[in-house]
Structures are given as structure tokens and as C-alpha cells.
All heavy atoms as an XYZ file, in Angstrom:
878
protein
N       0.841     -1.177      0.000
C       0.000      0.000      0.000
C       0.888      1.242      0.000
O       1.780      1.380      0.819
C      -0.890     -0.026      1.244
C      -1.621      1.282      1.454
S      -2.609      1.275      2.945
C      -4.173      1.006      2.211
N       0.652      2.128     -0.918
C       1.411      3.366     -1.020
C       0.632      4.502     -0.378
O      -0.565      4.626     -0.537
C       1.673      3.721     -2.481
C       2.677      2.812     -3.107
C       2.413      1.687     -3.847
C       4.076      2.905     -3.037
N       3.559      1.088     -4.231
C       4.612      1.825     -3.752
C       4.943      3.795     -2.435
C       5.960      1.608     -3.879
C       6.295      3.584     -2.570
C       6.781      2.502     -3.283
N       1.342      5.367      0.299
C       0.719      6.548      0.890
C       0.920      7.721     -0.050
O       1.926      7.812     -0.735
C       1.346      6.843      2.249
N      -0.037      8.627     -0.077
C       0.073      9.755     -0.972
C       0.642     10.988     -0.295
O       0.913     11.977     -0.944
C      -1.277     10.061     -1.589
C      -1.725      8.930     -2.485
C      -2.841      9.347     -3.410
O      -3.213     10.504     -3.483
N      -3.360      8.390     -4.137
N       0.843     10.945      1.003
C       1.341     12.116      1.718
C       2.784     11.954      2.173
O       3.194     12.547      3.159
N       3.554     11.155      1.456
C       4.945     10.931      1.862
C       5.725     12.241      1.819
O       5.613     13.014      0.867
C       5.598      9.902      0.960
N       6.503     12.483      2.880
C       7.304     13.713      2.959
C       8.416     13.528      3.982
O       8.296     12.713      4.905
C       6.422     14.900      3.360
C       5.767     14.719      4.705
N       4.640     13.943      4.861
C       6.089     15.188      5.926
C       4.290     13.939      6.138
N       5.154     14.695      6.814
N       9.498     14.264      3.792
C      10.583     14.254      4.764
C      10.213     15.203      5.890
O       9.740     16.320      5.653
C      11.909     14.661      4.110
C      12.445     13.599      3.187
C      12.214     13.661      1.831
C      13.145     12.522      3.699
C      12.682     12.670      0.983
C      13.618     11.522      2.864
C      13.384     11.594      1.502
N      10.401     14.740      7.120
C      10.091     15.546      8.293
C      10.982     16.783      8.316
O      12.174     16.701      8.000
C      10.307     14.746      9.569
C       9.378     13.561      9.728
C       7.962     13.970     10.037
O       7.092     13.769      9.224
N       7.730     14.553     11.176
N      10.414     17.919      8.708
C      11.196     19.149      8.826
C      12.321     18.948      9.828
O      12.136     18.329     10.877
C      10.320     20.312      9.288
C       9.350     20.793      8.240
C       8.574     21.987      8.733
C       7.607     22.444      7.652
N       6.825     23.593      8.091
N      13.485     19.468      9.488
C      14.680     19.432     10.334
C      15.121     18.017     10.696
O      15.811     17.814     11.676
C      14.467     20.261     11.604
C      14.180     21.717     11.315
C      14.025     22.513     12.587
C      13.684     23.953     12.264
N      13.523     24.756     13.456
N      14.712     17.018      9.884
C      15.117     15.643     10.190
C      16.208     15.134      9.263
O      16.760     14.076      9.489
C      13.920     14.701     10.102
O      13.552     14.486      8.750
N      16.500     15.875      8.204
C      17.556     15.443      7.297
C      18.838     16.183      7.644
O      18.810     17.353      8.027
C      17.190     15.726      5.826
O      16.963     17.117      5.670
C      15.954     14.955      5.415
N      19.944     15.474      7.538
C      21.211     16.116      7.846
C      22.384     15.253      7.458
O      22.240     14.069      7.145
N      23.539     15.877      7.485
C      24.780     15.182      7.179
C      25.830     15.630      8.175
O      25.912     16.814      8.518
C      25.235     15.490      5.759
N      26.625     14.679      8.647
C      27.662     14.956      9.631
C      28.972     14.363      9.133
O      29.015     13.195      8.726
C      27.299     14.346     11.007
C      28.415     14.543     12.003
C      26.004     14.921     11.527
N      30.011     15.162      9.163
C      31.348     14.687      8.813
C      31.940     14.018     10.046
O      32.051     14.627     11.107
C      32.235     15.850      8.365
C      33.621     15.489      7.864
C      33.543     14.591      6.637
C      34.407     16.751      7.557
N      32.303     12.744      9.910
C      32.851     11.988     11.026
C      34.370     12.086     11.004
O      35.001     11.743     10.009
C      32.406     10.530     10.946
C      30.896     10.386     10.993
C      30.448      8.954     10.757
O      30.907      8.278      9.849
N      29.556      8.498     11.608
N      34.921     12.560     12.097
C      36.379     12.685     12.196
C      36.908     11.659     13.178
O      36.217     11.316     14.134
C      36.750     14.103     12.638
C      36.369     15.201     11.639
C      36.677     16.562     12.206
C      37.087     14.996     10.321
N      38.067     11.117     12.988
C      39.081     11.536     12.029
C      38.968     10.852     10.667
O      39.761     11.130      9.777
C      40.382     11.133     12.703
C      40.039      9.892     13.447
C      38.608     10.111     13.924
N      37.975      9.971     10.465
C      37.920      9.188      9.226
C      37.561     10.018      8.002
O      37.959      9.684      6.898
C      36.889      8.063      9.368
O      35.573      8.591      9.433
N      36.780     11.085      8.172
C      36.331     11.869      7.032
C      35.094     11.297      6.376
O      34.623     11.811      5.365
N      34.540     10.220      6.934
C      33.323      9.638      6.378
C      32.137     10.569      6.605
O      32.139     11.387      7.516
C      33.035      8.278      7.013
C      34.010      7.220      6.553
O      34.679      7.388      5.544
N      34.102      6.142      7.294
N      31.129     10.402      5.795
C      29.930     11.222      5.878
C      28.779     10.349      6.355
O      28.583      9.240      5.856
C      29.600     11.790      4.495
C      28.489     12.815      4.435
C      28.942     14.114      5.104
C      28.107     13.096      2.986
N      28.014     10.843      7.330
C      26.829     10.148      7.806
C      25.621     11.000      7.432
O      25.509     12.143      7.872
C      26.882      9.937      9.325
C      25.668      9.244      9.931
C      25.565      7.808      9.414
C      25.772      9.251     11.450
N      24.751     10.459      6.582
C      23.554     11.160      6.118
C      22.349     10.496      6.776
O      22.178      9.281      6.677
C      23.423     11.095      4.582
C      22.165     11.774      4.105
C      24.660     11.704      3.923
N      21.511     11.303      7.458
C      20.353     10.780      8.183
C      19.084     11.487      7.739
O      19.129     12.642      7.315
C      20.536     10.996      9.686
O      21.723     10.398     10.146
N      17.945     10.801      7.878
C      16.669     11.392      7.496
C      15.532     10.666      8.189
O      15.689      9.573      8.721
C      16.472     11.327      5.985
C      16.264      9.943      5.465
C      15.069      9.316      5.257
C      17.273      8.988      5.121
N      15.273      8.041      4.796
C      16.626      7.811      4.712
C      18.668      9.009      5.117
C      17.315      6.676      4.303
C      19.356      7.885      4.716
C      18.680      6.733      4.306
N      14.352     11.307      8.144
C      13.111     10.691      8.580
C      12.036     11.061      7.562
O      11.818     12.250      7.286
C      12.702     11.164      9.970
C      11.461     10.459     10.475
C      11.087     10.894     11.870
O      10.624     12.009     12.057
N      11.306     10.014     12.829
N      11.417     10.056      6.988
C      10.338     10.281      6.035
C       9.050      9.763      6.668
O       9.007      8.672      7.232
C      10.615      9.565      4.711
C       9.599      9.905      3.647
C       9.931      9.320      2.282
O      10.765      8.399      2.189
O       9.341      9.800      1.299
N       7.994     10.559      6.574
C       6.702     10.212      7.184
C       5.623     10.176      6.115
O       5.852     10.511      4.952
C       6.356     11.239      8.257
N       4.434      9.780      6.531
C       3.315      9.705      5.609
C       3.405      8.507      4.686
O       2.856      8.517      3.589
N       4.107      7.478      5.136
C       4.314      6.284      4.319
C       3.284      5.218      4.686
O       2.723      5.214      5.778
C       5.722      5.728      4.553
C       6.870      6.708      4.272
C       8.180      6.122      4.750
C       6.931      7.035      2.792
N       3.088      4.303      3.809
C       2.228      3.163      4.095
C       3.002      2.124      4.882
O       3.882      2.455      5.679
N       2.730      0.870      4.613
C       3.407     -0.206      5.335
C       4.379     -0.982      4.450
O       5.043     -1.897      4.902
C       2.369     -1.163      5.918
O       1.551     -1.677      4.880
N       4.488     -0.586      3.178
C       5.384     -1.258      2.244
C       6.807     -0.727      2.393
O       7.010      0.465      2.610
C       4.906     -1.012      0.786
O       3.556     -1.439      0.674
C       5.764     -1.767     -0.204
N       7.785     -1.616      2.278
C       9.177     -1.190      2.357
C       9.463     -0.068      1.366
O       8.909     -0.042      0.271
C      10.117     -2.356      2.072
C      10.289     -3.264      3.261
O       9.531     -3.205      4.224
N      11.289     -4.120      3.196
N      10.344      0.833      1.788
C      10.732      1.973      0.953
C      12.207      1.828      0.609
O      13.040      1.584      1.492
C      10.480      3.311      1.686
C      10.866      4.481      0.802
C       9.030      3.417      2.124
N      12.546      1.958     -0.667
C      13.928      1.846     -1.137
C      14.549      3.229     -1.246
O      13.918      4.155     -1.774
C      13.982      1.159     -2.504
C      13.450     -0.260     -2.450
O      13.577     -0.908     -1.395
O      12.907     -0.720     -3.474
N      15.781      3.355     -0.778
C      16.524      4.613     -0.845
C      17.884      4.340     -1.462
O      18.471      3.279     -1.247
C      16.754      5.201      0.555
C      15.500      5.598      1.278
C      14.853      4.702      2.114
C      14.966      6.881      1.141
C      13.707      5.064      2.791
C      13.818      7.246      1.819
C      13.196      6.334      2.645
O      12.064      6.707      3.311
N      18.384      5.322     -2.218
C      19.738      5.267     -2.764
C      20.399      6.616     -2.527
O      19.796      7.651     -2.801
C      19.721      4.963     -4.270
O      19.112      3.686     -4.474
C      21.139      4.936     -4.837
N      21.604      6.591     -2.013
C      22.400      7.801     -1.827
C      23.628      7.675     -2.707
O      24.360      6.688     -2.628
C      22.834      7.955     -0.365
C      23.827      9.075     -0.088
C      23.130     10.430     -0.183
C      24.450      8.915      1.287
N      23.837      8.656     -3.574
C      25.023      8.690     -4.427
C      25.838      9.896     -4.023
O      25.297     10.983     -3.820
C      24.621      8.796     -5.904
O      23.766      7.694     -6.226
C      25.847      8.768     -6.799
N      27.141      9.706     -3.892
C      28.005     10.789     -3.423
C      29.255     10.887     -4.277
O      29.613      9.964     -5.008
C      28.394     10.555     -1.964
N      29.895     12.019     -4.160
C      31.193     12.257     -4.774
C      32.079     12.840     -3.685
O      31.649     13.732     -2.951
C      31.044     13.238     -5.932
O      32.304     13.552     -6.463
N      33.282     12.318     -3.563
C      34.175     12.798     -2.515
C      35.578     12.984     -3.075
O      36.035     12.221     -3.920
C      34.187     11.836     -1.293
C      34.675     10.457     -1.671
C      34.997     12.415     -0.145
N      36.216     14.036     -2.621
C      37.607     14.320     -2.964
C      38.312     14.626     -1.653
O      37.903     15.542     -0.940
C      37.688     15.511     -3.913
C      39.116     15.865     -4.244
O      39.791     16.502     -3.446
N      39.569     15.460     -5.407
N      39.334     13.851     -1.325
C      40.051     14.046     -0.070
C      41.555     14.035     -0.317
O      42.048     13.299     -1.170
C      39.693     12.947      0.923
N      42.263     14.867      0.437
C      43.721     14.887      0.385
C      44.252     14.558      1.776
O      43.833     15.161      2.767
C      44.245     16.267     -0.058
O      43.705     16.570     -1.345
C      45.769     16.281     -0.132
N      45.141     13.575      1.822
C      45.760     13.131      3.066
C      47.236     13.497      3.048
O      47.846     13.598      1.993
C      45.628     11.614      3.208
C      44.200     11.145      3.338
C      43.436     10.857      2.212
C      43.622     10.993      4.586
C      42.118     10.427      2.332
C      42.310     10.559      4.719
C      41.573     10.282      3.587
O      40.282      9.860      3.718
N      47.822     13.651      4.249
C      49.246     13.944      4.355
C      49.787     13.366      5.655
O      49.036     13.015      6.562
C      49.509     15.454      4.287
C      48.891     16.220      5.422
C      49.613     16.504      6.572
C      47.583     16.656      5.338
C      49.039     17.198      7.618
C      46.996     17.361      6.370
C      47.727     17.634      7.520
N      51.120     13.277      5.727
C      51.769     12.798      6.947
C      52.114     13.988      7.834
O      52.506     15.044      7.360
C      53.044     12.031      6.604
S      52.751     10.513      5.681
N      51.948     13.783      9.146
C      52.236     14.832     10.133
C      53.120     14.226     11.224
O      52.888     13.108     11.662
C      50.933     15.341     10.743
C      51.121     16.441     11.774
C      49.818     16.808     12.469
N      48.738     17.181     11.571
C      48.468     18.431     11.181
N      49.208     19.427     11.607
N      47.458     18.680     10.380
N      54.115     14.984     11.644
C      54.992     14.516     12.721
C      54.283     14.652     14.063
O      53.260     15.336     14.174
C      56.303     15.322     12.774
O      55.994     16.666     13.147
C      57.037     15.291     11.445
N      54.829     14.025     15.097
C      54.229     14.115     16.426
C      54.238     15.548     16.956
O      53.437     15.902     17.815
C      54.948     13.183     17.402
O      56.322     13.524     17.474
N      55.114     16.397     16.432
C      55.139     17.798     16.862
C      54.193     18.665     16.027
O      54.081     19.863     16.243
C      56.562     18.357     16.767
O      57.010     18.331     15.428
N      53.483     18.044     15.052
C      52.494     18.770     14.265
C      53.000     19.306     12.944
O      52.242     19.929     12.197
N      54.250     19.089     12.629
C      54.807     19.585     11.365
C      54.465     18.659     10.209
O      54.266     17.459     10.388
C      56.331     19.713     11.468
C      56.735     20.768     12.465
O      56.071     21.790     12.607
N      57.818     20.511     13.182
N      54.416     19.234      9.015
C      54.224     18.462      7.792
C      55.579     18.463      7.096
O      55.974     19.461      6.496
C      53.135     19.089      6.908
C      51.828     19.183      7.694
C      52.950     18.280      5.635
C      50.759     20.003      7.028
N      56.315     17.348      7.176
C      57.709     17.345      6.771
C      57.995     17.442      5.284
O      59.040     17.914      4.904
C      58.240     16.026      7.320
C      57.052     15.157      7.401
C      55.895     16.065      7.701
N      57.102     16.984      4.409
C      57.438     16.898      3.002
C      56.171     17.052      2.169
O      55.231     16.288      2.333
C      58.093     15.538      2.723
C      58.513     15.389      1.294
O      58.150     16.179      0.433
N      59.274     14.355      1.026
N      56.161     18.004      1.257
C      54.980     18.228      0.417
C      54.712     17.050     -0.512
O      53.619     16.897     -1.024
C      55.157     19.511     -0.388
N      55.715     16.191     -0.725
C      55.547     15.047     -1.619
C      54.798     13.890     -0.963
O      54.550     12.884     -1.604
C      56.914     14.550     -2.111
C      57.577     15.567     -3.004
O      56.906     16.324     -3.692
N      58.900     15.611     -2.976
N      54.457     14.032      0.309
C      53.811     12.911      0.979
C      52.282     13.016      0.956
O      51.609     12.363      1.720
C      54.301     12.776      2.416
C      53.870     13.935      3.299
O      53.171     14.836      2.872
N      54.305     13.914      4.535
N      51.725     13.808      0.058
C      50.278     13.956     -0.029
C      49.690     12.896     -0.961
O      50.334     12.457     -1.908
C      49.912     15.352     -0.525
C      50.279     16.419      0.479
C      49.875     17.783      0.011
C      50.314     18.807      1.056
N      50.007     20.160      0.629
N      48.486     12.494     -0.652
C      47.785     11.496     -1.460
C      46.338     11.935     -1.612
O      45.675     12.241     -0.622
C      47.851     10.130     -0.775
C      47.209      9.042     -1.562
N      47.829      8.468     -2.647
C      46.018      8.435     -1.437
C      47.033      7.539     -3.145
N      45.933      7.498     -2.423
N      45.838     11.978     -2.842
C      44.471     12.401     -3.111
C      43.609     11.188     -3.428
O      44.025     10.301     -4.183
C      44.436     13.397     -4.284
O      45.227     14.533     -3.933
C      43.022     13.847     -4.579
N      42.414     11.168     -2.851
C      41.442     10.110     -3.109
C      40.218     10.746     -3.744
O      39.672     11.717     -3.220
C      41.035      9.406     -1.793
C      39.917      8.406     -2.049
C      42.224      8.731     -1.143
N      39.811     10.244     -4.892
C      38.565     10.645     -5.550
C      37.706      9.393     -5.641
O      38.166      8.365     -6.124
C      38.820     11.186     -6.955
C      39.572     12.486     -6.918
O      39.092     13.463     -6.376
N      40.774     12.499     -7.484
N      36.479      9.476     -5.164
C      35.611      8.308     -5.181
C      34.166      8.730     -5.410
O      33.801      9.882     -5.173
C      35.737      7.547     -3.868
N      33.365      7.789     -5.870
C      31.932      8.014     -6.056
C      31.177      6.880     -5.359
O      30.631      5.989     -6.016
C      31.559      8.082     -7.547
O      32.074      6.919     -8.185
C      32.112      9.323     -8.214
N      31.159      6.909     -4.040
C      30.481      5.837     -3.311
C      28.963      5.985     -3.387
O      28.441      7.071     -3.628
C      30.964      6.040     -1.884
C      31.202      7.504     -1.792
C      31.731      7.891     -3.141
N      28.278      4.878     -3.178
C      26.825      4.926     -3.079
C      26.387      3.927     -2.018
O      27.100      2.972     -1.712
C      26.163      4.623     -4.419
O      26.436      3.301     -4.810
N      25.251      4.190     -1.452
C      24.647      3.294     -0.466
C      23.189      3.138     -0.835
O      22.574      4.065     -1.352
C      24.753      3.892      0.946
O      26.085      4.044      1.340
N      22.645      1.964     -0.592
C      21.228      1.784     -0.818
C      20.677      0.812      0.203
O      21.415      0.043      0.805
C      20.939      1.327     -2.254
C      21.654      0.053     -2.595
O      21.434     -0.969     -1.971
N      22.511      0.092     -3.591
N      19.389      0.894      0.414
C      18.756      0.010      1.372
C      17.254      0.087      1.254
O      16.694      1.028      0.696
N      16.621     -0.919      1.791
C      15.171     -0.996      1.826
C      14.769     -0.997      3.294
O      15.292     -1.788      4.087
C      14.708     -2.282      1.133
O      13.309     -2.316      1.061
N      13.859     -0.098      3.661
C      13.492      0.078      5.057
C      11.991     -0.120      5.232
O      11.190      0.376      4.436
C      13.895      1.468      5.553
C      15.371      1.703      5.491
C      15.954      2.236      4.347
C      16.195      1.385      6.555
C      17.319      2.453      4.278
C      17.556      1.592      6.493
C      18.125      2.134      5.352
N      11.619     -0.822      6.289
C      10.215     -1.042      6.606
C       9.700      0.098      7.484
O      10.267      0.371      8.539
C      10.052     -2.359      7.352
C       8.629     -2.681      7.713
C       8.503     -3.971      8.496
O       9.521     -4.659      8.724
O       7.373     -4.292      8.876
N       8.654      0.777      7.056
C       8.096      1.860      7.864
C       7.545      1.340      9.192
O       6.979      0.248      9.256
C       6.966      2.417      7.000
C       7.282      1.990      5.613
C       7.958      0.673      5.760
N       7.734      2.107     10.220
C       7.156      1.850     11.540
C       6.185      2.980     11.816
O       6.591      4.153     11.835
C       8.238      1.807     12.626
C       9.339      0.799     12.377
C       8.842     -0.608     12.528
C      10.018     -1.563     12.363
N       9.645     -2.868     11.942
N       4.924      2.667     11.982
C       3.886      3.680     12.175
C       3.904      4.723     11.055
O       3.756      5.918     11.303
C       4.019      4.358     13.540
C       3.840      3.373     14.672
O       2.964      2.511     14.625
N       4.674      3.482     15.684
N       4.150      4.271      9.826
C       4.137      5.160      8.676
C       5.378      6.011      8.501
O       5.400      6.914      7.677
N       6.461      5.724      9.273
C       7.699      6.517      9.193
C       8.910      5.620      8.984
O       8.968      4.505      9.493
C       7.938      7.310     10.480
C       6.968      8.406     10.746
C       7.358      9.148     12.024
C       6.358     10.246     12.333
N       6.697     10.964     13.554
N       9.865      6.157      8.270
C      11.184      5.532      8.163
C      12.187      6.515      8.731
O      12.236      7.678      8.320
C      11.558      5.202      6.697
C      13.036      4.853      6.581
C      10.702      4.063      6.170
N      12.970      6.064      9.693
C      14.087      6.833     10.234
C      15.332      6.015      9.930
O      15.440      4.858     10.357
C      13.947      7.045     11.752
O      12.722      7.733     12.009
C      15.119      7.850     12.302
N      16.251      6.596      9.161
C      17.397      5.810      8.708
C      18.599      6.712      8.449
O      18.500      7.934      8.495
C      17.032      5.050      7.436
N      19.724      6.075      8.169
C      20.940      6.807      7.813
C      21.818      5.928      6.938
O      21.718      4.710      6.965
C      21.695      7.263      9.059
O      22.087      6.144      9.828
N      22.652      6.582      6.160
C      23.653      5.920      5.320
C      25.017      6.508      5.631
O      25.146      7.701      5.905
C      23.388      6.157      3.830
C      22.281      5.324      3.233
C      21.444      5.870      2.288
C      22.095      4.007      3.585
C      20.431      5.129      1.700
C      21.089      3.246      3.010
C      20.256      3.812      2.066
N      26.031      5.669      5.546
C      27.424      6.082      5.684
C      28.140      5.585      4.440
O      28.583      4.443      4.391
C      28.030      5.459      6.943
C      29.495      5.779      7.125
O      30.088      6.450      6.267
O      30.071      5.344      8.135
N      28.239      6.423      3.386
C      28.823      5.944      2.139
C      30.310      5.606      2.209
O      30.824      4.939      1.325
C      28.560      7.073      1.146
C      28.263      8.263      1.950
C      27.744      7.795      3.269
N      31.026      6.051      3.231
C      32.419      5.653      3.469
C      33.264      5.629      2.203
O      33.842      4.616      1.857
C      32.473      4.277      4.135
O      31.743      4.287      5.324
N      33.334      6.749      1.523
C      33.993      6.751      0.234
C      35.371      7.346      0.177
O      35.962      7.410     -0.881
N      35.921      7.811      1.283
C      37.235      8.445      1.231
C      38.215      7.679      2.113
O      38.715      8.202      3.092
C      37.148      9.894      1.686
N      38.450      6.414      1.766
C      39.343      5.649      2.624
C      40.760      6.210      2.599
O      41.279      6.534      1.540
C      39.301      4.247      2.027
C      38.956      4.470      0.595
C      38.058      5.683      0.583
N      41.309      6.364      3.769
C      42.693      6.825      3.854
C      43.587      5.765      3.242
O      43.348      4.571      3.404
C      43.085      7.069      5.301
N      44.594      6.181      2.522
C      45.508      5.203      1.929
C      46.239      4.434      3.024
O      46.658      5.009      4.018
C      46.476      6.062      1.111
C      46.358      7.430      1.687
C      44.990      7.558      2.245
N      46.335      3.127      2.873
C      47.035      2.342      3.885
C      48.356      1.814      3.352
O      49.379      1.933      3.993
C      46.162      1.195      4.372
O      45.736      0.417      3.285
N      48.351      1.262      2.151
C      49.604      0.754      1.614
C      50.128      1.638      0.488
O      51.293      1.559      0.136
C      49.427     -0.674      1.115
O      48.447     -0.710      0.099
N      49.279      2.471     -0.063
C      49.710      3.372     -1.130
C      50.405      4.580     -0.517
O      50.202      4.895      0.643
C      48.504      3.833     -1.939
N      51.251      5.260     -1.283
C      51.878      6.461     -0.770
C      50.824      7.470     -0.368
O      49.767      7.511     -0.973
C      52.699      6.985     -1.945
C      52.876      5.820     -2.841
C      51.675      4.943     -2.631
N      50.980      8.299      0.616
C      52.222      8.383      1.361
C      52.302      7.329      2.453
O      51.294      6.979      3.037
C      52.137      9.765      2.001
C      50.690      9.963      2.222
C      50.009      9.275      1.066
N      53.482      6.843      2.674
C      53.712      5.951      3.793
C      54.324      6.794      4.890
O      55.390      7.361      4.717
C      54.662      4.803      3.406
O      54.080      4.097      2.313
C      54.900      3.879      4.561
N      53.626      6.890      5.984
C      54.107      7.715      7.091
C      55.035      6.877      7.960
O      54.632      5.848      8.482
C      52.941      8.233      7.926
S      51.812      9.283      6.997
N      56.241      7.335      8.111
C      57.205      6.621      8.935
C      57.704      7.493     10.069
O      57.269      8.624     10.256
N      58.611      6.969     10.826
C      59.273      7.696     11.913
C      58.286      8.340     12.875
O      58.420      9.495     13.260
C      60.214      8.765     11.352
C      61.288      8.163     10.476
O      61.747      7.051     10.733
N      61.669      8.858      9.422
N      57.214      7.625     13.257
C      56.257      8.148     14.216
C      55.271      9.144     13.653
O      54.540      9.793     14.401
N      55.218      9.290     12.338
C      54.270     10.217     11.721
C      52.878      9.575     11.658
O      52.741      8.361     11.670
C      54.723     10.587     10.308
C      56.034     11.335     10.267
C      56.469     11.618      8.841
O      55.732     11.393      7.899
N      57.688     12.108      8.693
N      51.871     10.422     11.586
C      50.502      9.944     11.452
C      49.898     10.489     10.165
O      50.299     11.547      9.685
C      49.623     10.393     12.636
O      49.649     11.813     12.715
C      50.115      9.795     13.942
N      48.929      9.755      9.633
C      48.235     10.165      8.415
C      47.018     10.983      8.813
O      46.188     10.541      9.610
C      47.813      8.927      7.626
C      47.249      9.168      6.240
C      48.311      9.759      5.324
C      46.739      7.855      5.662
N      46.881     12.186      8.274
C      45.775     13.086      8.594
C      45.098     13.572      7.317
O      45.689     13.575      6.245
C      46.270     14.324      9.358
C      46.681     14.019     10.776
O      46.129     13.066     11.369
O      47.552     14.723     11.300
N      43.855     14.032      7.473
C      43.130     14.633      6.354
C      43.522     16.097      6.249
O      43.460     16.823      7.235
C      41.613     14.543      6.555
C      41.161     13.089      6.521
C      40.870     15.341      5.506
C      39.690     12.908      6.804
N      43.950     16.520      5.085
C      44.225     17.933      4.849
C      42.953     18.640      4.408
O      42.635     19.717      4.879
C      45.305     18.115      3.788
C      45.589     19.572      3.505
C      46.642     19.756      2.437
O      46.972     18.827      1.702
N      47.191     20.941      2.355
N      42.215     18.005      3.489
C      40.957     18.598      3.029
C      40.054     17.477      2.534
O      40.508     16.424      2.110
C      41.211     19.602      1.906
O      41.731     18.941      0.770
N      38.751     17.748      2.624
C      37.780     16.778      2.116
C      36.541     17.541      1.659
O      36.123     18.503      2.309
C      37.433     15.706      3.172
C      36.578     14.609      2.554
C      36.766     16.319      4.389
C      36.523     13.344      3.389
N      35.998     17.130      0.517
C      34.807     17.755     -0.037
C      33.839     16.653     -0.441
O      34.210     15.738     -1.181
C      35.131     18.605     -1.274
O      36.121     19.581     -0.917
C      33.896     19.315     -1.798
N      32.609     16.735      0.049
C      31.551     15.787     -0.274
C      30.439     16.491     -1.037
O      30.117     17.641     -0.742
C      30.923     15.224      0.993
C      31.701     14.167      1.688
C      32.612     14.355      2.691
C      31.637     12.768      1.469
N      33.102     13.144      3.112
C      32.516     12.144      2.375
C      30.915     11.970      0.588
C      32.688     10.778      2.419
C      31.092     10.607      0.638
C      31.970     10.008      1.553
N      29.817     15.809     -1.986
C      28.555     16.250     -2.556
C      27.684     15.003     -2.701
O      28.207     13.916     -2.976
C      28.753     16.957     -3.889
O      29.342     16.087     -4.810
N      26.386     15.153     -2.473
C      25.500     13.987     -2.491
C      24.234     14.273     -3.269
O      23.848     15.418     -3.482
C      25.086     13.575     -1.058
O      24.360     14.658     -0.459
C      26.292     13.248     -0.203
N      23.588     13.190     -3.670
C      22.242     13.266     -4.222
C      21.491     12.029     -3.758
O      22.077     10.965     -3.580
C      22.267     13.352     -5.749
O      22.847     12.188     -6.288
N      20.208     12.212     -3.530
C      19.383     11.103     -3.032
C      18.301     10.796     -4.028
O      17.877     11.603     -4.771
C      18.746     11.490     -1.705
S      19.936     11.886     -0.430
């Protein structure tokens, strides 16, 4: 059974950047639904730049930067409860490089220099 008054609840949609990973968590609540499962798809584009940082906070070498470009997507089917779906997706599309350069050595840590997300639902 389909409902004709389906709508996203005011102030219920949002996105949060999760640190230190740089992942994006997108949440929403849709109301006015029937009892049939509702399918959602989130498509995103992400561009992130990572670099190595010393324990004292310095960035020792400009050549140790690594850029990640990805187009992650998430999808799912959710069963409405009392005519509402409350859900979230974490597209996790900007994985920090682990074996690819830069390889942080000598006690350095890998950090995000910049990250940009854009999404469509």
C-alpha cells in the first residue's frame, strides 16, 4: 500500500562529517508512508587529500600527499514503523591510503588535509 502524503520531516535530514575518518553520515526521517518497504539510494562524490604529520604537528614533506577521488553509493530498503522511516547511510567513500603512498614513517601519522563531499538522493 502506497501513501500519498509521503514527505521528509522538517529538520530531520542532515549530514555529519565523522572525524578523524572523514566519512559522511547522512540521516533522514520520512513520514506519511504506508506499510510497504521503501527503497533509498544515496550517491556521493568525494575528494580528499591526506598527508603525513609529525608528532610535533609539522608536515615534513609536500611530496607525501595522497588524493582520493571516489563516487560511493549506499542503498537500502526500510520497513516503515507507524508510517515513518528513520534511517541513515554512511557511504564511506574516502578511505585513507594504507599501503599506497604516502607511507608515514618515523612516528608520523596520516591526517586529512581537506575533504569535499557532494551527495544526491
